[in-house]
N, C-alpha and C positions, 0 to 999 in steps of 0.2 A: 511643934507646929505650933504648941500655944505661945512659948516662947518666942518666936518670929513671929506671931502676929501681936503679942505685947511690944514688941522692939518696933513693927510697924505704926503701930498705932501711937507710940510715945515720939517717932520721928514726925508724924502728921501732927501731933499736936505743940510739935516746935514752931510752926508756922502761927499758928492761933495764936500764942505767946506772944511771939514776935510783933504781927498785928495789934494786939493789946497795948503793948509799949506803946508803939508807935503813937496809936490811936490816945491815947492818956500823955503823951509827950507833948507830940503834936499837937494837938486839938485840946487839953484841958478836959477838966468834968464836967463845964457849964455848957449844955448843947441844947438846941430846941427836940421837942417831941420826936420831930419827925428824923431825924438823927439816931436816935436810941433805936426808935423802930426799926433802920436801918440794920443798925448794930446789930440788932437782936437777933434776924433774918438772916445775915450775914454766917451769924454762928451756927442758928439753925442750918444752915445749907451744907456749913462746913462739916458739920456734924455727921449730918447724914451723908455726905460724902465718902465720910473716915467708915461708917457702920454698913453700907451699902455693901462691900465685899464680905464680911462679917457674917451679914444675913445671907447672902444667895449662895456661900459655900452649902449651907442648911439642904438648902432645895434640889429635889433629885430631877425636875421636869426641866426640858429642853427649854420650854417656853420661858421660864424663872431666865435662864442665862441672854433671852433675845434670839436664840435660833429656833426654827422648827424643821422638824424631821422628814425629809421630804423624802418619797418612796414607800 
């Protein structure tokens, strides 16, 4: 199970590596503060997207998974 999780994380991080390569190849390194702030938030959001399934699996409550037990 752990090996499968690590492989998925590596696969997800490939997109981030491609995004970084394209960002620096096409845009260079000289940007406004707003661009760097957006760059940081994009990375934060994508890392949270990757970490969310890992953090949710540890919870045992149905509310954590977004469902409610009816009845």
